[in-house]
ROKOLSE-549589 format. One line per field, with one value per atom (N, C-alpha, C): atom name; x, y, z. Coordinates in steps of 0.2 Angstrom, whole numbers, plus 5000, padded with zeros to 4 digits. Atoms other than C-alpha are relative to their C-alpha. Last residue first. Example, Ala and Ser with C-alpha at 12.3 -4.5 7.8 and 13.67 -1.06 7.14 Angstrom:
! residues 2
atom (N_CA_C_N_CA_C)
xx (4996_5068_4996_5004_5062_5004)
yy (4994_4995_5005_4994_4978_5006)
zz (4999_5036_5003_5000_5039_5000)
***
This chain:
! residues 281
atom (N_CA_C_N_CA_C_N_CA_C_N_CA_C_N_CA_C_N_CA_C_N_CA_C_N_CA_C_N_CA_C_N_CA_C_N_CA_C_N_CA_C_N_CA_C_N_CA_C_N_CA_C_N_CA_C_N_CA_C_N_CA_C_N_CA_C_N_CA_C_N_CA_C_N_CA_C_N_CA_C_N_CA_C_N_CA_C_N_CA_C_N_CA_C_N_CA_C_N_CA_C_N_CA_C_N_CA_C_N_CA_C_N_CA_C_N_CA_C_N_CA_C_N_CA_C_N_CA_C_N_CA_C_N_CA_C_N_CA_C_N_CA_C_N_CA_C_N_CA_C_N_CA_C_N_CA_C_N_CA_C_N_CA_C_N_CA_C_N_CA_C_N_CA_C_N_CA_C_N_CA_C_N_CA_C_N_CA_C_N_CA_C_N_CA_C_N_CA_C_N_CA_C_N_CA_C_N_CA_C_N_CA_C_N_CA_C_N_CA_C_N_CA_C_N_CA_C_N_CA_C_N_CA_C_N_CA_C_N_CA_C_N_CA_C_N_CA_C_N_CA_C_N_CA_C_N_CA_C_N_CA_C_N_CA_C_N_CA_C_N_CA_C_N_CA_C_N_CA_C_N_CA_C_N_CA_C_N_CA_C_N_CA_C_N_CA_C_N_CA_C_N_CA_C_N_CA_C_N_CA_C_N_CA_C_N_CA_C_N_CA_C_N_CA_C_N_CA_C_N_CA_C_N_CA_C_N_CA_C_N_CA_C_N_CA_C_N_CA_C_N_CA_C_N_CA_C_N_CA_C_N_CA_C_N_CA_C_N_CA_C_N_CA_C_N_CA_C_N_CA_C_N_CA_C_N_CA_C_N_CA_C_N_CA_C_N_CA_C_N_CA_C_N_CA_C_N_CA_C_N_CA_C_N_CA_C_N_CA_C_N_CA_C_N_CA_C_N_CA_C_N_CA_C_N_CA_C_N_CA_C_N_CA_C_N_CA_C_N_CA_C_N_CA_C_N_CA_C_N_CA_C_N_CA_C_N_CA_C_N_CA_C_N_CA_C_N_CA_C_N_CA_C_N_CA_C_N_CA_C_N_CA_C_N_CA_C_N_CA_C_N_CA_C_N_CA_C_N_CA_C_N_CA_C_N_CA_C_N_CA_C_N_CA_C_N_CA_C_N_CA_C_N_CA_C_N_CA_C_N_CA_C_N_CA_C_N_CA_C_N_CA_C_N_CA_C_N_CA_C_N_CA_C_N_CA_C_N_CA_C_N_CA_C_N_CA_C_N_CA_C_N_CA_C_N_CA_C_N_CA_C_N_CA_C_N_CA_C_N_CA_C_N_CA_C_N_CA_C_N_CA_C_N_CA_C_N_CA_C_N_CA_C_N_CA_C_N_CA_C_N_CA_C_N_CA_C_N_CA_C_N_CA_C_N_CA_C_N_CA_C_N_CA_C_N_CA_C_N_CA_C_N_CA_C_N_CA_C_N_CA_C_N_CA_C_N_CA_C_N_CA_C_N_CA_C_N_CA_C_N_CA_C_N_CA_C_N_CA_C_N_CA_C_N_CA_C_N_CA_C_N_CA_C_N_CA_C_N_CA_C_N_CA_C_N_CA_C_N_CA_C_N_CA_C_N_CA_C_N_CA_C_N_CA_C_N_CA_C_N_CA_C_N_CA_C_N_CA_C_N_CA_C_N_CA_C_N_CA_C_N_CA_C_N_CA_C_N_CA_C_N_CA_C_N_CA_C_N_CA_C_N_CA_C_N_CA_C_N_CA_C_N_CA_C_N_CA_C_N_CA_C_N_CA_C_N_CA_C_N_CA_C_N_CA_C_N_CA_C_N_CA_C_N_CA_C_N_CA_C_N_CA_C_N_CA_C_N_CA_C_N_CA_C_N_CA_C_N_CA_C_N_CA_C_N_CA_C_N_CA_C_N_CA_C_N_CA_C_N_CA_C_N_CA_C_N_CA_C_N_CA_C_N_CA_C_N_CA_C_N_CA_C_N_CA_C_N_CA_C_N_CA_C_N_CA_C_N_CA_C_N_CA_C_N_CA_C_N_CA_C_N_CA_C_N_CA_C_N_CA_C_N_CA_C_N_CA_C_N_CA_C_N_CA_C_N_CA_C_N_CA_C_N_CA_C_N_CA_C_N_CA_C_N_CA_C_N_CA_C_N_CA_C)
xx (4997_5616_5007_4993_5609_5002_4995_5590_5007_4994_5576_5004_4995_5558_5006_4994_5545_5004_4996_5527_5007_4994_5518_5005_4996_5502_5005_4997_5496_5004_5005_5494_5003_5001_5509_4994_5004_5509_5000_5003_5522_4997_5003_5525_4997_5005_5536_4998_5003_5544_4995_5005_5555_4998_5000_5564_4994_5005_5570_5000_5007_5580_4994_5001_5597_4993_4998_5596_4998_5005_5594_5003_4998_5605_4995_4995_5596_5001_4998_5584_5006_4993_5575_5001_4998_5561_5007_4993_5551_5002_4998_5535_5008_4993_5528_5000_4995_5512_5007_4994_5500_5004_5001_5482_5006_4995_5483_4998_4993_5475_5005_4996_5457_5007_4998_5444_5004_5006_5434_5002_5004_5445_4995_5005_5451_4996_5000_5461_4994_5001_5461_5000_5003_5458_4999_5005_5461_4996_5005_5472_4993_5005_5482_4995_5005_5490_4995_5005_5497_4995_5005_5504_4995_5005_5512_4995_5004_5520_4995_5005_5526_4995_5004_5535_4994_5004_5543_4995_5005_5549_4996_5005_5556_4995_5005_5565_4994_5003_5574_4994_5005_5577_4996_5005_5587_4994_5004_5595_4995_4999_5602_4995_4994_5602_5002_4995_5584_5006_5001_5574_5006_4994_5573_4999_4996_5559_5006_5004_5548_5003_5004_5561_4997_4996_5566_4996_4997_5557_5005_5005_5544_5004_5001_5558_4996_4994_5563_4999_5001_5546_5005_5006_5548_4999_4998_5566_4994_4996_5560_5002_5005_5547_5003_5004_5561_4995_4996_5571_4997_5001_5557_5004_5007_5555_5000_5004_5573_4993_4999_5584_4996_4994_5577_5000_4999_5565_5006_4994_5557_5001_4999_5544_5007_4993_5537_5001_5000_5521_5008_4993_5516_5001_4995_5498_5007_4994_5485_5005_4996_5475_4999_5001_5467_5005_4995_5474_5000_4999_5457_5006_5001_5453_5002_5006_5459_5001_5000_5471_4994_5004_5468_4999_5007_5474_4995_5003_5489_4993_5001_5494_4996_5005_5491_4998_5006_5502_4994_5001_5516_4993_5002_5515_4999_5007_5513_4999_5005_5529_4993_4999_5539_4995_5004_5532_5001_5007_5537_4996_5002_5555_4992_4996_5557_4997_5004_5551_5005_5001_5562_4996_4995_5569_4999_4995_5552_5006_5000_5541_5006_4993_5538_5000_5000_5524_5007_4993_5521_4999_5000_5507_5007_4994_5502_5000_5001_5484_5007_5004_5484_4999_4996_5498_4997_4996_5488_5004_5004_5474_5004_5002_5486_4995_5007_5495_4998_5003_5514_4993_5006_5524_4996_5005_5541_4994_5006_5555_4995_5006_5572_4994_5007_5587_4995_5006_5605_4994_5006_5619_4994_5007_5636_4995_5001_5654_4993_5001_5658_4998_4994_5656_4998_4997_5638_5007_4993_5629_5004_4995_5610_5007_4993_5596_5005_4995_5577_5007_4993_5565_5005_4997_5546_5007_4999_5540_5003_4993_5534_5000_4994_5525_4998_4998_5510_5007_4994_5510_5002_5001_5492_5007_4995_5497_5000_4996_5480_5006_4998_5473_5005_5000_5473_5002_5004_5470_4999_5007_5475_4996_5003_5490_4993_5000_5495_4996_4994_5500_5000_5003_5489_5006_4997_5497_4997_5003_5486_5003_4996_5490_4996_5004_5483_5005_5001_5495_4996_5008_5493_4999_5003_5511_4993_4999_5516_4998_5004_5509_5000_5007_5514_4996_5003_5531_4993_5001_5534_4998_5005_5530_4999_5007_5540_4995_5001_5555_4993_5001_5554_4998_5007_5553_4998_5005_5569_4993_5000_5578_4996_5004_5573_4999_5007_5580_4995_5002_5597_4992_5000_5600_4997_5005_5605_5000_5006_5615_4994_4999_5628_4993_5006_5628_5000_5001_5646_4994_5005_5647_5000_4996_5662_4996_4996_5653_5004_4993_5641_5003_4995_5623_5007_4993_5610_5005_4994_5593_5006_4994_5576_5006_4993_5562_5005_4994_5544_5006_4993_5531_5005_4996_5513_5007_4996_5502_5004_4993_5496_5005_4996_5479_5007_5002_5470_5003_5005_5480_4998_5003_5489_4995_4998_5492_4997_5003_5489_5002_4995_5498_4997_5003_5483_5005_5003_5491_4998_4994_5502_4997_4996_5487_5006_5004_5476_5004_4999_5489_4997_4993_5490_5001_4999_5471_5007_5003_5469_5001_4995_5481_4997_4994_5470_5005_5002_5454_5007_5000_5462_4999_4993_5466_5001_4997_5448_5008_5003_5441_5004_4997_5453_4998_4993_5447_5004_5000_5429_5007_5002_5430_5001_5007_5440_4998_5005_5456_4992_5007_5469_4995_5001_5485_4994_5001_5484_4999_5006_5480_4999_5005_5494_4993_5000_5506_4995_5003_5500_5001_5007_5503_4997_5003_5520_4993_5000_5525_4997_5005_5519_5000_5007_5529_4995_5000_5545_4993_5001_5543_4999_4994_5542_4998_4998_5525_5007_4997_5523_5003_5003_5512_5003_5007_5515_4997_5002_5533_4993_4998_5537_4997_5005_5528_5001_5007_5537_4995_5002_5553_4993_5001_5553_4998_5006_5551_4998_5006_5564_4993_5000_5577_4994_5002_5573_4999_5007_5575_4997_5004_5591_4993_5000_5598_4996_5005_5592_5000_5007_5601_4995_5004_5617_4993_5006_5629_4995_5006_5647_4994_5004_5660_4994_5008_5673_4997_5003_5690_4993)
yy (5005_5541_5000_5003_5556_4996_5001_5559_4998_5003_5565_4999_4999_5569_4996_5004_5570_5002_5002_5575_4997_5003_5584_4999_5003_5588_4996_4996_5601_4997_4995_5588_5005_5001_5581_5005_4995_5579_4998_5004_5569_5006_4996_5576_4996_5003_5568_5005_4995_5575_4996_5003_5564_5006_4995_5573_4998_4999_5561_5006_5001_5557_5001_4995_5564_4999_5003_5553_5006_5004_5562_4998_5000_5571_4994_5005_5573_5000_5002_5586_4995_5003_5590_4997_5004_5603_4996_5002_5609_4996_5004_5619_4998_5000_5627_4995_4996_5631_5001_5003_5626_5005_5007_5630_4996_5005_5646_4993_4999_5661_4994_4996_5655_5001_4994_5644_5004_4995_5631_5006_4999_5616_5005_5005_5611_5001_5004_5628_4995_4997_5636_4994_5006_5629_5001_4999_5646_4994_5005_5640_5001_4996_5656_4995_4996_5646_5005_5005_5633_5004_5002_5647_4995_4995_5656_4998_4999_5640_5006_5005_5635_5001_4999_5652_4994_4994_5651_5001_5002_5633_5006_5004_5639_4997_4996_5653_4996_4996_5641_5005_5004_5630_5003_5002_5643_4996_4994_5650_4998_4998_5632_5006_4996_5629_5003_5004_5625_5004_5000_5635_4996_5000_5631_4999_4993_5637_5000_4996_5622_5007_4995_5611_5005_4993_5597_5005_5000_5580_5006_4999_5583_5000_4993_5584_5002_4997_5566_5007_5002_5560_5003_4996_5570_4998_4993_5563_5004_5000_5545_5007_5000_5548_5000_4993_5554_5000_4996_5538_5007_5001_5527_5005_5000_5534_4999_5004_5540_4999_5007_5553_4996_5004_5570_4993_4998_5582_4996_5003_5577_5001_5001_5589_4997_5002_5589_4998_5003_5600_4998_4999_5604_4996_5005_5606_5002_4998_5618_4994_4994_5607_5005_4996_5591_5006_5001_5580_5004_5007_5578_5000_5000_5597_4993_4996_5598_5000_5002_5584_5003_5006_5588_4997_4998_5605_4994_4997_5599_5002_5006_5587_5003_5004_5601_4994_4997_5613_4996_5000_5601_5003_5007_5598_5000_5002_5617_4993_4997_5621_4998_5003_5608_5003_5006_5615_4996_4999_5632_4994_4998_5627_5001_4994_5619_5001_4997_5602_5006_4994_5597_5005_4996_5583_5007_5001_5575_5005_4995_5574_4999_5002_5558_5005_4999_5565_4999_5000_5559_5001_5001_5560_5001_4998_5562_4997_4995_5562_5002_5002_5545_5006_5004_5551_4998_4996_5565_4996_4995_5555_5005_5002_5541_5005_5002_5547_5000_4997_5547_4997_5003_5545_5003_4996_5552_4996_5003_5545_5005_4995_5552_4995_5002_5542_5005_4995_5547_4997_5002_5535_5005_4999_5541_4997_5005_5535_5001_4999_5544_4994_5000_5544_5001_4993_5540_4999_5001_5524_5006_4997_5528_4999_5000_5518_5003_4997_5521_5000_4998_5510_5002_4999_5509_5003_4993_5501_5001_4998_5483_5008_5002_5486_4995_4995_5495_4999_4997_5482_5006_4999_5474_5003_5003_5467_5001_4995_5472_4996_5003_5460_5004_4996_5466_4996_5004_5454_5003_5001_5467_4996_4994_5476_4999_5001_5462_5005_5005_5463_4999_5006_5479_4995_5003_5494_4993_4999_5506_4996_5005_5504_4999_5004_5519_4996_4998_5525_4996_5001_5520_5004_4993_5526_5001_4997_5509_5008_5003_5500_5004_4999_5512_4996_4993_5515_5000_4997_5497_5007_5004_5491_5002_4997_5505_4996_4993_5501_5003_5001_5482_5007_5002_5487_4999_4994_5497_4998_4995_5483_5006_5003_5470_5005_5000_5481_4998_4993_5483_5001_4997_5465_5007_5002_5458_5004_5003_5462_4999_5006_5474_4998_5002_5487_4993_5008_5492_4999_5002_5511_4992_5002_5517_4997_5006_5518_4997_4999_5530_4994_5004_5525_5002_4999_5538_4996_5001_5531_5001_4998_5538_4999_4999_5529_5001_4999_5530_5002_4997_5524_4999_5005_5522_5003_5001_5535_4993_4999_5541_4997_5005_5544_5001_5007_5551_4995_5003_5567_4993_4994_5578_4998_4999_5562_5006_5004_5564_5001_5005_5572_4994_5006_5581_4994_5000_5598_4993_4999_5595_5000_5006_5588_5000_5005_5602_4993_4999_5615_4995_5001_5607_5001_5007_5606_4998_5003_5624_4993_4998_5629_4998_5004_5619_5002_5007_5627_4995_5000_5644_4994_5000_5639_5001_5006_5634_5000_5004_5650_4993_4998_5660_4996_5002_5650_5002_5008_5652_4998_5002_5671_4992_5003_5675_4997_4994_5686_4997_5002_5673_5005_4996_5682_4998_4993_5677_5004_4998_5659_5008_5000_5658_5001_4994_5664_5000_4994_5651_5006_5001_5637_5006_4999_5643_5000_4993_5643_5003_4997_5626_5007_5001_5621_5003_4995_5629_4999_4993_5620_5005_4996_5603_5007_4998_5595_5004_4993_5586_5002_4996_5571_5007_5000_5560_5004_4997_5564_5000_4993_5561_5003_4997_5544_5007_5001_5537_5004_4996_5545_4999_4993_5537_5005_5000_5520_5007_5000_5523_5000_4993_5528_5000_4995_5512_5007_5001_5501_5005_4998_5509_4999_4993_5507_5003_4998_5489_5008_5000_5486_5002_5006_5491_5000_4998_5504_4994_5005_5500_5003_4998_5513_4995_5002_5506_5002_5002_5515_4999)
zz (4995_5551_5000_5002_5542_5006_4995_5544_4997_5001_5533_5006_4994_5533_4999_5000_5519_5006_4994_5516_4999_5004_5502_5006_4995_5512_4996_4995_5500_5006_4997_5487_5005_4992_5478_5002_4996_5459_5007_4994_5450_5004_4995_5432_5006_4995_5420_5005_4995_5404_5005_4996_5392_5006_4995_5378_5005_4996_5365_5005_5004_5350_5004_5005_5356_4997_5007_5372_4995_5004_5389_4993_5007_5402_4997_5001_5419_4993_5006_5427_4999_4999_5443_4992_5006_5443_5002_4999_5458_4994_5005_5456_5001_5003_5471_4994_4996_5480_4998_4998_5466_5005_5002_5463_5002_4998_5474_4997_5002_5467_5000_4996_5468_4997_5003_5461_5005_5000_5471_4997_5006_5466_5000_5001_5483_4994_4994_5484_5000_4993_5467_5005_4997_5449_5008_4995_5443_5002_5002_5428_5004_5004_5431_4998_4995_5446_4996_4996_5434_5004_5005_5422_5003_5002_5436_4996_4995_5443_4999_5000_5426_5006_5005_5424_5000_4999_5441_4995_4994_5438_5002_5002_5421_5006_5003_5429_4997_4995_5441_4997_4998_5426_5006_5005_5417_5003_5001_5433_4995_5006_5437_4998_5000_5455_4994_5004_5455_5000_5007_5468_4997_5003_5487_4992_5000_5497_4996_5004_5492_5000_4996_5500_4995_4999_5488_5004_4993_5492_5001_4995_5478_5007_5000_5465_5006_4997_5469_5001_4993_5463_5005_4998_5447_5007_4999_5445_5003_4994_5447_5002_4994_5434_5006_5000_5422_5005_4996_5427_5000_4993_5421_5004_4998_5403_5008_5004_5400_5003_4999_5407_4995_5002_5404_5002_5007_5413_4998_5002_5430_4992_5007_5437_4999_5001_5455_4992_5006_5457_4999_5002_5474_4994_5001_5476_4999_5004_5482_5001_5000_5479_5005_4994_5484_5000_4995_5470_5006_4998_5461_5005_4993_5459_5004_4997_5442_5007_4993_5436_5004_5000_5418_5007_5002_5421_5000_4994_5430_4999_4995_5416_5006_5002_5403_5005_4999_5413_4998_4993_5413_5002_4998_5394_5008_5002_5391_5002_4995_5401_4998_4994_5391_5005_5000_5375_5006_5000_5380_4999_4994_5383_5001_4997_5366_5008_4996_5358_5004_5003_5343_5005_4999_5354_4997_5005_5353_5002_5005_5369_4995_5003_5379_4994_5007_5391_4997_5003_5408_4993_5007_5421_4997_5003_5439_4993_5005_5444_4997_5005_5453_4994_5004_5464_4994_5004_5471_4995_5003_5478_4995_5007_5480_4997_5000_5496_4992_5006_5495_5000_5001_5511_4995_5003_5509_4998_5000_5520_4997_5001_5517_4999_5002_5523_5000_4999_5523_4998_5003_5527_5001_4997_5531_4996_4995_5527_5004_4993_5512_5004_4996_5493_5007_5001_5486_5004_4997_5482_4999_5003_5478_5004_4997_5483_4996_5005_5479_5004_4998_5489_4994_5006_5487_5002_5002_5503_4993_5001_5504_4999_5003_5516_4994_5005_5523_4997_4998_5536_4997_4993_5534_5004_4997_5517_5008_4996_5511_5003_4993_5498_5004_4994_5479_5007_4995_5465_5007_5003_5452_5005_5003_5460_4997_5007_5472_4996_5002_5490_4992_5001_5494_4997_5005_5503_4999_5007_5512_4995_5004_5531_4993_5004_5540_4995_5007_5553_4996_5001_5572_4993_5000_5575_4998_4994_5582_4999_4995_5567_5007_5002_5553_5006_5000_5560_4999_4993_5564_5001_4996_5547_5007_5002_5539_5004_4997_5550_4998_4993_5546_5003_5000_5527_5007_5002_5529_5001_4995_5538_4999_4995_5525_5006_5002_5512_5005_5000_5521_4998_5006_5525_5000_5004_5542_4993_4996_5557_4996_4996_5549_5003_4997_5535_5004_4999_5531_5004_4995_5525_5000_4994_5516_5006_5003_5499_5006_5001_5508_4998_4996_5506_4998_5002_5500_5004_4996_5503_4996_5004_5496_5005_4996_5504_4995_5005_5497_5004_4998_5510_4994_5001_5502_5002_5006_5510_4999_4997_5527_4994_5004_5519_5001_4999_5534_4995_5005_5532_5002_5003_5545_4995_5007_5555_4997_5005_5574_4993_5001_5589_4995_4998_5595_4998_4993_5595_5003_4995_5580_5007_5001_5569_5005_4997_5575_5000_4993_5569_5005_4998_5552_5007_5000_5551_5002_4994_5556_5001_4995_5542_5007_5001_5530_5005_4998_5536_5000_4992_5534_5003_4998_5516_5007_5001_5513_5003_4995_5520_5000_4994_5509_5006_5000_5494_5006_5000_5498_5000_4993_5502_5001_5001_5486_5007_4999_5491_4999_5003_5494_5001_5007_5499_4996_4999_5518_4993_4996_5516_5001_5005_5503_5003_5004_5516_4995_4996_5528_4996_5000_5515_5004_5007_5511_5000_5001_5529_4994_4996_5531_5000_5003_5516_5004_5006_5523_4997_4997_5540_4994_5000_5532_5002_5006_5537_5000_5001_5553_4993_4995_5558_4999_5000_5543_5005_5006_5541_4999_5000_5560_4993_4996_5560_5000_5002_5545_5004_5006_5550_4997_4998_5567_4995_4996_5560_5002_5004_5547_5003_5003_5560_4995_4995_5571_4997_4999_5556_5005_5006_5551_5001_5001_5568_4995_4995_5569_5001_5003_5553_5005_4999_5561_4997_4998_5554_5000_4999_5553_5002_4995_5546_5001_5000_5535_5006_4993_5535_4999)
***
């Protein structure tokens, strides 16, 4: 039995999620930030973390974005194979929702029409859209606005299959160390391992949408997440680069099978405002 979902329903949902995600951090990330503010010992680091907490509170009280860079809209869509989208085409409906969200939410529009010749589109579209067809009759949308202070510091390593766990750990740490204070730490580190060149980067971006309180389901990778987090925090970059215990709040890893001749590793860095919000239609 097919279930119909209208393009207007999709557009309205994307609009709401664009506004919500830019004004409210996920609860577990907010809790992680507040915890970090408590455990920081150096005066400057502690003061910065307290300022970040006050900024989150002010955004909620004033109903304004948490960060002035309201990002490029990245949308992950899981479409049930028993869903029939009516009243238009899906991609246009998503972009209309982004346009409405950024206009009606008074969010900064940062997308340019051409990567070299530039020229603002004035709508923050087109969005980056990732679509997955799944069983069922539901449509899940996740909107993850991505600021480019952190995006610019992301990186990738095409390791050889001879690389081991420690080599993967070191590849991630090297990228974070090179990023330094530029991604507005404390950061969330999304790591993609496996697949191929482009899919590995997708996995790293997808990893940023996993709750920071949720560890990888495979104990091997959960352990690697913990070890990378410890190694990153040992860099002593600290909040906003002023030294301290909290360079990263979490490390999230997503994996996929890969070719016998390679071991791709991608790192997508999110700043402390690693935003995402979801809905199931």
